[in-house]
C-alpha positions in Angstrom: -3.6 -8.0 -20.8 -0.8 -5.4 -20.7 2.6 -6.9 -21.5 4.4 -4.3 -23.7 6.4 -3.0 -20.8 9.9 -4.7 -19.8 8.8 -3.9 -16.2 6.1 -6.5 -16.3 8.8 -9.2 -15.4 9.1 -7.4 -12.1 5.3 -7.7 -11.2 4.2 -10.8 -9.4 2.6 -13.2 -12.2 -0.8 -13.5 -10.5 -1.3 -9.8 -11.2 -0.3 -9.7 -15.0 -3.9 -10.3 -16.3 -5.0 -7.2 -14.8 -2.2 -4.8 -15.5 -3.4 -2.0 -17.9 -0.4 0.5 -17.5 3.0 0.8 -15.6 4.2 4.3 -15.2 7.7 4.7 -14.5 9.2 7.4 -12.4 12.4 9.6 -12.6 15.2 7.9 -11.0 16.1 10.6 -8.6 15.5 8.9 -5.3 12.1 10.4 -4.9 10.4 7.8 -7.1 8.4 6.5 -4.4 6.8 9.6 -3.6 6.4 10.2 -7.3 4.6 7.0 -7.7 2.1 7.9 -4.9 1.3 11.2 -6.4 0.9 9.5 -9.8 -1.6 6.8 -8.2 -3.6 10.0 -6.9 -4.0 11.4 -10.4 -1.5 14.4 -10.0 1.7 15.1 -11.8 4.8 13.2 -10.3 6.6 16.7 -9.9 4.3 17.1 -6.8 6.3 14.6 -4.8 7.4 17.2 -2.1 3.7 17.5 -1.2 3.3 14.0 -0.8 6.4 13.8 1.7 5.1 16.8 3.6 1.7 15.2 3.7 2.9 12.1 5.2 5.2 13.8 7.7 2.2 15.8 8.9 0.2 12.7 9.3 2.9 11.0 11.3 3.4 14.0 13.6 -0.3 14.4 13.9 -0.7 11.0 15.4 2.8 10.1 17.2 1.4 7.9 20.0 -0.9 6.0 17.7 1.8 5.2 15.2 4.4 4.3 17.9 1.9 1.5 18.9 1.4 0.5 15.2 4.5 0.5 13.7 7.1 -2.3 14.1 9.7 0.2 13.2 11.5 3.3 14.5 9.3 6.2 14.1 12.4 8.6 13.8 13.5 6.4 10.9 10.4 6.9 9.2 10.1 10.4 9.7 13.9 10.8 8.5 13.0 8.9 5.4 10.0 11.5 4.6 12.1 14.6 5.4 13.7 15.6 2.2 13.0 18.5 -0.3 16.2 19.0 -2.0 16.8 19.4 -5.7 19.6 16.8 -5.9 19.4 13.0 -5.8 17.8 11.9 -2.6 20.1 9.6 -0.7 19.1 6.1 0.4 18.0 7.0 3.9 15.4 9.4 2.3 13.8 6.7 0.1 10.3 5.6 0.6 10.0 2.7 3.1 7.6 0.1 2.2 5.2 -1.7 3.2 5.4 0.2 6.5 4.3 3.6 4.8 1.4 2.2 3.6 -0.3 3.1 6.9 0.5 6.7 6.6 -0.6 6.7 2.9 -4.0 4.9 3.5 -4.9 7.1 6.5 -3.8 10.4 5.0 -5.7 10.0 1.8 -8.4 7.6 2.8 -7.3 5.0 0.2 -6.5 1.5 -0.1 -2.9 0.7 -0.6 -1.7 -2.2 -2.7 2.2 -2.8 -2.5 3.4 -5.2 -5.2 6.7 -6.9 -4.8 8.0 -10.4 -5.7 8.7 -11.3 -2.2 5.8 -9.7 0.1 3.1 -8.1 -1.9 0.5 -6.7 0.6 -2.8 -4.8 1.2 -3.3 -1.9 3.6 -6.7 -0.4 4.4 -7.4 2.9 6.3 -6.9 2.1 10.1 -9.5 4.3 11.5 -12.3 4.9 8.9 -14.5 2.2 7.4 -15.8 1.6 3.9 -19.0 3.1 5.0 -17.1 6.5 5.8 -15.5 6.9 2.2 -17.8 7.4 -0.6 -15.3 6.5 -3.2 -13.0 3.7 -2.7 -9.6 4.6 -4.4 -6.7 1.9 -4.7 -3.2 3.2 -4.7 -1.0 0.6 -6.5 2.7 0.9 -6.0 5.3 -1.7 -7.2 8.9 -2.3 -6.1 10.9 -3.1 -9.2 14.6 -4.0 -9.8 15.2 -4.2 -6.1 15.2 -0.4 -5.2 12.7 1.5 -7.6 9.2 2.3 -7.5 6.5 2.5 -10.1 2.8 3.2 -10.4 0.6 0.2 -11.6 -2.9 0.5 -13.0 -4.9 -2.7 -12.2 -8.4 -3.1 -13.7 -11.0 -5.8 -13.5 -11.8 -8.0 -10.4 -8.0 -8.4 -9.5 -6.8 -10.2 -6.5 -5.9 -8.3 -3.4 -2.7 -9.4 -1.7 -2.3 -10.6 2.0 -3.4 -7.9 4.4 -0.7 -6.4 6.6 -0.6 -8.2 9.9 -0.3 -4.9 11.7 -3.3 -3.6 10.1 -5.4 -6.3 11.6 -3.8 -5.9 15.1 -4.4 -2.0 15.1 -7.6 -1.4 13.0 -10.5 0.3 14.7 -14.0 -1.4 15.0 -15.1 0.8 12.1 -12.4 -0.2 9.8 -13.3 -4.3 10.1 -15.7 -3.7 7.4 -13.1 -3.6 4.8 -12.4 -7.3 5.1 -15.8 -8.0 4.4 -16.6 -6.2 1.3 -13.4 -7.2 -0.2 -13.4 -10.5 1.1 -13.9 -12.2 -2.4 -10.7 -10.4 -3.9 -8.7 -11.2 -0.7 -9.5 -14.8 -0.9 -9.0 -15.1 -4.6 -5.1 -14.2 -3.8 -3.0 -17.2 -3.1 0.3 -16.2 -2.0 3.1 -18.7 -2.8 4.5 -18.0 0.7 1.4 -18.3 2.7 0.1 -21.2 4.7 -3.3 -19.7 5.6 -6.1 -17.8 4.0 -5.8 -14.1 3.3 -9.0 -13.5 5.3 -9.9 -14.4 8.8 -12.2 -17.2 8.9 -14.0 -18.8 11.8 -16.3 -21.7 12.3 -19.6 -21.4 14.2 -20.7 -24.5 15.8 -24.6 -24.4 16.5 -25.8 -26.8 19.1 -28.7 -29.1 18.5 -30.0 -28.2 22.0 
């Protein structure tokens, strides 16, 4: 268990046994995008490329994302569109967890967003686990109300509740994500949830 960082107090307690590192980001308003690039294994100074990649992902599939998002696309695009050298204003900060969809689909990764109020999991919407040879998990945490950091989780850590919009908009190929990660999804018990993390159904077999 990793507990030497004061930011651990900002991470939901159920994940504490699995945290091995917390990488803080430079506080310039681009910290969300710095956290993404750090999760992908590159220097956080490449945050501009992340912004550009996510803009391109949004613009490449506007009709699809217009149906997916319970959010204004112009607001999301505006938040991504910044490459200045000065402090990024608040309307250009990363919007989570909605941007999880863009991250998951652009980089073919699983996105876990940790916050004290609404931790979530987002899988790629259009590709299934069979389509991606290596499953990479990007873990971003919201700390102190308005700052993002990169978190390393190891071991059989639980996966928080899947974003409802993922279930409503996933392709038939992507349904397999819930199956292969069912144990981890079901091991997470949200203090705010009144139902299981996975979809469960009962099959009644007739005696006739």
